[in-house]
C-alpha positions as CSV (number, residue, x, y, z in Angstrom):
1,M,0.3,-22.9,-0.4
2,E,-2.4,-23.7,2.5
3,L,-3.4,-20.5,3.7
4,K,-2.2,-20.4,6.7
5,D,0.9,-20.5,5.3
6,L,0.6,-17.9,3.0
7,I,-0.8,-15.9,5.9
8,A,2.3,-16.5,8.2
9,K,4.5,-16.1,5.0
10,R,3.1,-13.0,4.3
11,R,5.9,-9.9,4.7
12,S,6.9,-6.5,3.7
13,V,9.4,-6.4,1.3
14,M,10.5,-3.2,1.0
15,P,12.0,-0.8,-2.5
16,D,15.5,-1.5,-1.4
17,Q,14.9,-5.0,-2.2
18,Y,13.5,-4.9,-5.3
19,N,15.0,-6.0,-8.8
20,S,14.3,-4.6,-11.8
21,K,12.0,-7.8,-12.9
22,P,8.9,-5.7,-14.7
23,I,5.5,-6.3,-13.4
24,S,2.8,-7.2,-16.3
25,K,-0.6,-5.6,-16.2
26,A,-2.4,-8.8,-16.0
27,V,-0.4,-9.3,-12.4
28,I,-1.7,-5.8,-10.8
29,D,-4.9,-7.0,-12.2
30,Q,-4.8,-10.3,-10.5
31,L,-3.7,-7.7,-7.0
32,L,-7.0,-5.6,-7.3
33,E,-9.4,-8.3,-8.4
34,A,-7.8,-10.1,-5.5
35,A,-8.8,-6.4,-3.3
36,N,-12.3,-6.4,-4.7
37,W,-13.6,-9.4,-2.8
38,A,-12.7,-7.4,0.8
39,P,-15.7,-7.5,3.2
40,T,-17.4,-3.8,3.4
41,H,-20.1,-2.9,5.9
42,K,-23.2,-2.0,3.8
43,R,-21.5,-2.9,0.8
44,T,-19.9,0.3,0.1
45,E,-16.5,-0.9,-0.9
46,P,-14.9,2.2,-0.2
47,W,-11.7,1.3,-1.8
48,R,-10.1,3.1,-5.0
49,F,-6.9,2.6,-6.5
50,K,-4.6,4.1,-9.1
51,V,-1.7,2.0,-10.1
52,L,1.6,4.2,-10.7
53,Q,4.3,2.3,-13.4
54,G,6.8,4.2,-15.4
55,D,7.2,8.3,-15.7
56,S,4.8,8.3,-13.0
57,Q,6.7,6.6,-10.3
58,E,9.4,9.1,-11.0
59,A,7.1,12.0,-10.7
60,L,5.5,10.8,-7.7
61,G,8.9,10.8,-6.0
62,V,9.8,14.4,-7.4
63,F,6.8,15.9,-5.7
64,L,7.4,13.8,-2.2
65,S,10.7,15.1,-2.2
66,E,9.9,18.9,-3.2
67,K,7.0,18.6,-0.6
68,F,8.4,17.2,2.0
69,K,11.4,20.5,1.3
70,S,8.7,23.1,1.5
71,T,7.0,21.8,4.6
72,T,9.7,20.6,7.3
73,D,11.2,22.3,9.9
74,K,14.0,19.2,10.3
75,F,14.8,18.9,6.6
76,S,16.8,15.8,6.2
77,E,18.8,15.1,2.7
78,F,18.7,11.4,3.7
79,K,15.2,11.4,3.8
80,F,14.7,14.4,0.5
81,N,16.5,11.7,-1.5
82,K,14.5,8.2,0.1
83,L,11.4,10.1,-0.9
84,R,12.7,11.0,-4.4
85,E,14.2,7.8,-5.2
86,N,12.2,4.6,-3.6
87,P,8.8,5.1,-6.1
88,K,11.6,4.4,-9.1
89,K,12.8,1.0,-7.2
90,A,9.0,-0.4,-7.3
91,G,8.2,-2.4,-10.4
92,A,4.5,-0.8,-9.9
93,I,2.6,1.3,-7.0
94,I,-0.8,1.3,-6.0
95,A,-2.0,4.4,-4.4
96,I,-4.4,2.9,-1.7
97,C,-7.5,5.7,-1.4
98,M,-10.7,5.6,0.0
99,A,-13.8,7.0,-1.3
100,R,-16.3,7.6,1.8
101,D,-20.0,6.5,2.0
102,P,-21.6,10.2,1.0
103,E,-24.0,9.3,2.6
104,A,-21.9,8.4,6.0
105,S,-24.4,5.5,6.4
106,I,-21.4,3.6,8.5
107,P,-18.6,5.0,10.5
108,E,-15.6,6.3,8.6
109,W,-12.9,3.9,10.8
110,E,-15.1,0.6,9.2
111,E,-14.9,2.2,5.8
112,I,-10.6,2.7,6.7
113,A,-11.0,-0.8,8.2
114,A,-12.5,-2.5,5.0
115,T,-10.2,-0.8,2.5
116,A,-7.5,-2.2,4.8
117,M,-8.6,-6.0,4.5
118,A,-8.7,-4.7,0.5
119,V,-4.8,-4.3,1.1
120,Q,-4.1,-7.3,2.8
121,N,-6.2,-9.6,0.1
122,M,-3.2,-7.9,-1.9
123,W,-1.2,-8.8,-0.2
124,L,-1.9,-12.1,0.4
125,M,-2.3,-12.5,-3.7
126,A,1.1,-10.7,-3.9
127,T,2.9,-13.3,-1.3
128,D,1.2,-16.1,-3.7
129,L,2.6,-15.1,-6.6
130,Q,6.1,-14.5,-5.1
131,L,6.0,-10.2,-5.7
132,G,7.2,-8.5,-2.7
133,S,4.8,-5.8,-1.6
134,Y,5.0,-2.3,1.4
135,W,2.3,-0.6,2.3
136,S,3.7,3.0,3.4
137,S,2.0,5.6,4.8
138,P,4.3,8.9,4.5
139,G,3.8,11.8,6.7
140,L,2.9,13.8,3.4
141,I,-0.5,11.2,2.4
142,D,-2.5,14.4,3.5
143,Y,-1.0,16.9,0.3
144,M,-2.1,13.5,-2.3
145,D,-5.4,15.9,-3.6
146,E,-2.5,17.9,-5.1
147,F,-1.2,15.1,-6.9
148,F,-3.9,12.7,-8.0
149,S,-7.0,13.7,-9.2
150,L,-9.1,13.0,-6.1
151,A,-13.1,13.1,-5.3
152,P,-14.6,15.3,-3.1
153,N,-15.3,11.9,-0.7
154,E,-11.7,10.5,-1.2
155,R,-8.5,10.4,0.4
156,C,-5.5,8.5,0.3
157,L,-4.3,6.6,2.8
158,G,-1.0,5.0,1.2
159,F,1.2,3.6,-1.2
160,F,1.3,-0.2,-2.2
161,Y,4.9,-0.5,-3.1
162,L,5.5,-3.3,-5.4
163,G,8.6,-5.2,-7.2
164,Y,9.9,-8.8,-7.7
165,Y,12.8,-9.7,-5.7
166,D,15.7,-11.9,-5.1
167,T,16.1,-12.1,-1.3
168,P,13.4,-13.0,0.9
169,S,12.6,-10.6,4.3
170,P,13.6,-12.9,7.7
171,E,11.2,-15.0,8.7
172,R,8.8,-12.9,11.5
173,I,8.1,-14.8,14.5
174,P,5.2,-13.2,16.2
175,K,5.0,-12.9,20.1
176,P,2.8,-15.3,22.0
177,L,-0.5,-15.3,21.4
178,S,-1.2,-16.0,24.9
179,D,-0.2,-12.6,25.4
180,K,-3.1,-11.0,23.2
181,V,-5.8,-12.8,24.0
182,E,-8.2,-13.2,27.1
183,W,-10.6,-16.2,27.4
184,L,-13.5,-15.6,29.7
């Protein structure tokens, strides 16, 4: 598939759409290798990943749902159940983390942008492998240091859900580029 077609085909495929086909370590390694080629200012390579499969996914769901229950003013049984069940629906979850350059030699937003580019590389590779994926950044992300062992300069930015699927997401048609570009 040509790169421009791959970019246009990339979609968010949600956990409810995943089937039960397992994802091999070799496939996850391909995604992580693609991520590792992302551009990065001053070669800080701030992306860090934590791969969850099996019992660790279920543990994540329990943690997220219980943390939601203990911290919200507006409890919703629906949201509680979704937080608990979605991790189990995925073939794997990759926690997206960023380790800030200890010297703070570049602005933090550049470290976040580099990590996002690493995720985009994974997303494009997943699309090429016909693997569904979705970046979730729940409001509970600020509590992930209670679930993961994070370095002092590291923080979790979200979860990259992965799963094989039977029915693709609908085609996305972006708004016209002319609405977003000004030629000077």
